[in-house]
N, CA, C and O of each residue as an XYZ file, in Angstrom:
424
protein
N     110.377    106.926     86.582
C     110.497    105.273     86.438
C     111.176    104.719     87.611
O     112.194    105.237     88.069
N     110.608    103.638     88.120
C     111.108    102.862     89.255
C     112.255    102.056     88.851
O     112.389    101.690     87.683
N     113.125    101.753     89.815
C     114.240    100.831     89.531
C     113.616     99.523     89.640
O     112.583     99.389     90.296
N     114.192     98.513     89.022
C     113.704     97.098     89.048
C     114.038     96.543     90.384
O     114.938     96.971     91.106
N     113.211     95.521     90.666
C     113.208     94.698     92.081
C     114.607     94.035     92.083
O     115.294     94.005     93.104
N     114.961     93.565     91.033
C     116.300     92.943     90.886
C     117.517     93.711     91.316
O     118.409     93.186     91.981
N     117.538     95.024     90.906
C     118.506     95.914     91.374
C     118.398     96.233     92.774
O     119.439     96.287     93.430
N     117.240     96.461     93.348
C     116.978     96.761     94.684
C     117.500     95.686     95.546
O     118.116     95.935     96.583
N     117.224     94.320     95.066
C     117.745     93.154     95.880
C     119.275     93.079     95.874
O     119.916     92.656     96.835
N     119.823     93.519     94.726
C     121.283     93.444     94.668
C     121.967     94.535     95.672
O     123.006     94.291     96.285
N     121.334     95.627     95.755
C     121.808     96.604     96.656
C     121.702     96.335     98.118
O     122.590     96.606     98.926
N     120.491     95.752     98.422
C     120.324     95.305     99.785
C     121.346     94.127    100.251
O     121.880     94.087    101.359
N     121.523     93.183     99.218
C     122.546     92.177     99.381
C     123.957     92.721     99.682
O     124.675     92.208    100.540
N     124.320     93.772     98.946
C     125.539     94.394     99.077
C     125.718     95.043    100.332
O     126.806     94.974    100.904
N     124.625     95.752    100.882
C     124.610     96.318    102.153
C     124.753     95.157    103.316
O     125.436     95.312    104.328
N     124.068     94.079    103.036
C     124.162     92.982    104.098
C     125.445     92.279    104.212
O     125.777     91.622    105.199
N     126.206     92.461    103.072
C     127.590     91.980    103.063
C     128.568     92.934    103.878
O     129.762     92.637    103.908
N     128.184     93.886    104.433
C     128.908     94.726    105.232
C     129.463     96.090    104.619
O     130.235     96.836    105.222
N     129.023     96.284    103.492
C     129.288     97.508    102.608
C     128.454     98.756    103.219
O     127.366     98.541    103.753
N     128.957     99.994    103.135
C     128.149    101.111    103.456
C     127.229    101.563    102.327
O     127.345    101.282    101.135
N     126.293    102.315    102.913
C     125.272    102.873    101.660
C     126.049    103.723    100.580
O     125.881    103.630     99.364
N     126.923    104.560    101.222
C     127.753    105.413    100.394
C     128.467    104.663     99.283
O     128.477    105.116     98.139
N     129.119    103.414     99.633
C     129.674    102.544     98.741
C     128.681    102.033     97.762
O     128.953    102.091     96.562
N     127.485    101.508     98.194
C     126.483    100.956     97.405
C     126.016    101.965     96.415
O     125.738    101.589     95.276
N     125.907    103.226     96.760
C     125.473    104.246     95.781
C     126.599    104.445     94.652
O     126.312    104.606     93.466
N     127.856    104.418     95.127
C     128.798    104.535     93.986
C     128.966    103.236     93.115
O     129.285    103.289     91.927
N     128.732    102.095     93.779
C     128.953    100.843     92.933
C     127.846    100.818     91.954
O     128.096    100.706     90.754
N     126.530    100.925     92.436
C     125.488    100.821     91.605
C     124.961    102.005     90.925
O     123.890    101.985     90.319
N     125.778    103.131     91.032
C     125.405    104.464     90.418
C     124.085    104.917     90.527
O     123.435    105.301     89.555
N     123.611    104.881     91.832
C     122.380    105.526     92.270
C     122.599    106.515     93.309
O     123.671    106.575     93.910
N     121.600    107.312     93.549
C     121.538    108.209     94.585
C     121.644    107.771     96.041
O     120.875    106.883     96.407
N     122.457    108.259     96.863
C     122.559    107.751     98.272
C     121.245    107.839     99.024
O     121.015    106.997     99.891
N     120.307    108.860     98.740
C     119.101    108.937     99.344
C     118.255    107.738     98.844
O     117.506    107.211     99.667
N     118.292    107.320     97.749
C     117.561    106.108     97.206
C     117.936    104.964     97.891
O     117.034    104.232     98.298
N     119.275    104.618     98.131
C     119.721    103.530     98.819
C     119.249    103.590    100.232
O     118.770    102.581    100.749
N     119.359    104.750    100.910
C     118.885    105.002    102.218
C     117.448    104.469    102.350
O     117.095    103.622    103.171
N     116.645    105.086    101.415
C     115.088    104.687    101.398
C     114.868    103.302    101.250
O     114.027    102.730    101.943
N     115.514    102.740    100.449
C     115.480    101.225    100.167
C     115.801    100.476    101.416
O     115.090     99.536    101.771
N     116.767    100.828    102.044
C     117.304    100.160    103.244
C     116.304    100.232    104.350
O     115.967     99.255    105.019
N     115.795    101.592    104.523
C     114.785    101.705    105.566
C     113.464    100.817    105.337
O     112.890    100.166    106.211
N     113.117    100.916    104.055
C     111.863    100.151    103.633
C     112.041     98.684    103.893
O     111.090     98.033    104.324
N     113.235     98.111    103.650
C     113.518     96.645    103.770
C     113.541     96.346    105.175
O     113.096     95.269    105.572
N     114.053     97.263    106.023
C     114.123     96.910    107.531
C     112.739     96.880    108.004
O     112.371     95.943    108.712
N     111.877     97.897    107.648
C     110.509     97.873    108.308
C     109.523     96.902    107.691
O     108.732     96.269    108.390
N     109.581     96.790    106.329
C     108.564     95.947    105.796
C     109.016     94.510    105.302
O     108.236     93.572    105.136
N     110.340     94.472    105.096
C     110.903     93.159    104.612
C     110.682     92.984    103.082
O     110.913     91.920    102.509
N     110.248     94.029    102.501
C     109.878     94.032    101.082
C     110.503     95.188    100.336
O     110.661     96.271    100.900
N     110.868     94.983     99.066
C     111.234     96.051     98.268
C     110.224     96.393     97.122
O     110.576     97.127     96.199
N     109.182     95.949     97.175
C     108.228     96.124     96.178
C     107.866     97.630     96.081
O     107.870     98.332     97.091
N     107.550     98.122     94.844
C     107.242     99.377     94.558
C     105.726     99.653     95.131
O     104.852     98.883     94.731
N     105.430    100.493     95.861
C     104.021    100.936     96.203
C     103.501    102.107     95.658
O     104.284    103.053     95.565
N     102.266    102.268     95.248
C     101.788    103.216     94.694
C     101.205    104.312     95.830
O     100.541    103.935     96.795
N     101.504    105.544     95.610
C     101.113    106.550     96.539
C      99.581    106.524     96.887
O      98.763    106.400     95.975
N      99.205    106.634     98.128
C      97.811    106.735     98.407
C      97.371    108.135     98.105
O      98.025    109.094     98.515
N      96.356    108.264     97.449
C      95.834    109.551     96.952
C      94.545    109.844     97.717
O      93.724    108.935     97.839
N      94.309    111.057     98.245
C      93.126    111.466     98.962
C      92.706    112.774     98.515
O      93.475    113.514     97.901
N      91.457    113.103     98.812
C      91.011    114.553     98.501
C      91.781    115.432     99.407
O      92.329    114.978    100.411
N      91.833    116.634     99.087
C      92.565    117.686     99.962
C      91.448    118.429    100.861
O      91.499    118.355    102.089
N      90.586    119.041    100.288
C      89.691    119.716    101.146
C      88.169    119.167    100.933
O      87.445    119.109    101.927
N      87.748    118.829     99.866
C      86.447    118.540     99.426
C      86.307    117.089     99.231
O      86.873    116.463     98.334
N      85.430    116.526    100.224
C      85.083    114.972    100.163
C      84.155    114.826     99.015
O      83.080    115.423     98.956
N      84.571    114.066     98.159
C      83.562    113.768     96.898
C      82.180    113.474     97.300
O      81.245    114.100     96.801
N      82.018    112.631     98.103
C      80.623    112.100     98.498
C      79.803    113.107     99.077
O      78.584    113.102     98.900
N      80.460    114.084     99.846
C      79.701    115.232    100.518
C      79.493    116.129     99.369
O      78.352    116.582     99.268
N      80.290    116.453     98.552
C      80.106    117.340     97.484
C      78.816    116.825     96.647
O      77.860    117.574     96.441
N      78.860    115.596     96.218
C      77.643    114.919     95.353
C      76.466    115.192     96.237
O      75.489    115.722     95.709
N      76.425    114.878     97.616
C      75.229    115.075     98.335
C      74.702    116.486     98.355
O      73.493    116.713     98.318
N      75.699    117.519     98.420
C      75.374    118.810     98.555
C      74.882    119.373     97.236
O      74.057    120.287     97.269
N      75.337    118.886     96.036
C      74.774    119.219     94.777
C      73.424    118.670     94.559
O      72.563    119.311     93.956
N      73.225    117.495     95.039
C      71.917    116.927     94.816
C      70.815    117.637     95.679
O      69.648    117.715     95.295
N      71.233    118.114     96.792
C      70.260    118.819     97.673
C      70.094    120.293     97.197
O      69.009    120.864     97.310
N      71.246    120.929     96.635
C      71.235    122.290     96.234
C      71.559    122.363     94.740
O      72.608    122.927     94.430
N      70.864    121.912     93.883
C      71.247    121.898     92.424
C      71.511    123.274     91.757
O      72.224    123.422     90.765
N      70.873    124.240     92.396
C      71.111    125.649     91.762
C      72.119    126.466     92.514
O      72.101    127.692     92.403
N      72.983    125.869     93.260
C      73.900    126.679     93.983
C      75.045    127.096     93.115
O      75.549    126.327     92.296
N      75.439    128.300     93.301
C      76.650    128.757     92.595
C      77.993    128.189     93.209
O      78.040    127.713     94.343
N      79.072    128.280     92.366
C      80.284    127.711     92.780
C      80.786    128.509     94.157
O      81.367    127.866     95.032
N      80.564    129.791     94.296
C      80.905    130.604     95.442
C      80.149    130.048     96.644
O      80.704    129.934     97.737
N      78.979    129.730     96.451
C      78.085    129.368     97.593
C      78.574    127.848     98.169
O      78.583    127.555     99.365
N      78.950    127.004     97.139
C      79.378    125.714     97.351
C      80.771    125.856     98.216
O      81.035    125.202     99.225
N      81.578    126.824     97.617
C      82.886    126.925     98.225
C      82.826    127.532     99.737
O      83.722    127.311    100.552
N      81.728    128.284    100.013
C      81.574    128.773    101.344
C      81.165    127.606    102.256
O      81.519    127.529    103.433
N      80.438    126.755    101.665
C      79.854    125.606    102.465
C      81.084    124.646    102.769
O      81.111    124.058    103.850
N      82.154    124.465    101.792
C      83.237    123.610    102.045
C      84.401    124.236    102.615
O      85.358    123.533    102.938
N      84.424    125.616    102.788
C      85.404    126.441    103.268
C      86.777    126.217    102.348
O      87.831    125.782    102.810
N      86.584    126.559    101.096
C      87.524    126.626    100.171
C      87.316    127.582     98.904
O      86.360    128.357     98.934
N      88.057    127.566     97.933
C      87.912    128.484     96.799
C      86.809    128.043     95.817
O      86.448    126.869     95.900
N      86.268    128.785     94.959
C      85.338    128.534     93.877
C      86.165    127.650     92.878
O      85.589    126.712     92.327
N      87.425    127.891     92.628
C      88.193    127.073     91.656
C      88.335    125.658     92.231
O      88.188    124.696     91.477
N      88.607    125.492     93.500
C      88.821    124.210     94.066
C      87.405    123.279     93.868
O      87.391    122.059     93.700
N      86.329    124.096     93.928
C      85.001    123.379     93.677
C      84.831    122.942     92.340
O      84.417    121.813     92.080
N      85.181    123.923     91.333
C      85.223    123.705     89.984
C      86.097    122.512     89.636
O      85.651    121.678     88.847
N      87.221    122.376     90.127
C      88.113    121.324     89.806
C      87.541    120.027     90.347
O      87.565    119.004     89.661
N      87.022    120.057     91.581
C      86.515    118.902     92.181
C      85.185    118.395     91.357
O      84.978    117.202     91.134
N      84.434    119.304     90.994
C      83.252    118.880     90.004
C      83.750    118.337     88.676
O      83.144    117.441     88.087
N      84.879    118.898     88.206
C      85.411    118.416     86.915
C      85.951    116.853     87.098
O      85.778    115.989     86.238
N      86.605    116.646     88.310
C      86.982    115.262     88.513
C      85.899    114.327     88.536
O      86.026    113.177     88.118
N      84.725    114.833     89.063
C      83.593    113.877     89.265
C      82.635    113.902     88.039
O      81.578    113.272     88.059
N      83.050    114.682     86.921
C      82.420    114.784     85.774
C      80.973    115.363     86.000
O      80.010    114.829     85.449
N      80.835    116.438     86.800
C      79.671    116.915     86.986
C      79.704    118.319     86.371
O      80.610    119.094     86.678
N      78.655    118.692     85.437
C      78.696    119.963     84.855
C      77.675    120.844     85.519
O      76.652    120.407     86.046
N      78.007    122.077     85.463
C      77.182    123.102     86.222
C      76.414    124.041     85.388
O      75.953    125.093     85.829
N      76.276    123.601     84.061
C      75.480    124.493     83.128
C      74.088    124.420     83.484
O      73.481    123.390     83.777
N      73.613    125.629     83.435
C      72.080    125.798     83.871
C      71.313    125.791     82.573
O      71.701    126.454     81.611
N      70.186    125.017     82.538
C      69.367    124.817     81.356
C      67.981    125.575     81.613
O      67.509    125.726     82.740
N      67.418    126.008     80.495
C      66.083    126.644     80.762
C      65.078    125.613     80.544
O      63.884    125.872     80.696
């Protein structure tokens, strides 16, 4: 759970008043690393807003996987894995994220 913006502003104000990061960590009862990260972020961006992490695919591009599946609907997981240079389990998980089932029907 993220700390409130109010607390972050108080810590930065405390630092701007000439106190050290170590003192701020003790006074506000938070980790020194957290104080350091907030200080750096404030210097770089001028903001203390919480940012969501950017998520990206690791090995398998979802759009390329969809295109490959459309072009090769009967391909086995191992064949798809060879194409994308990864494991069959990685392909299976990527397909699950995309809600694509691989069940063969007669």
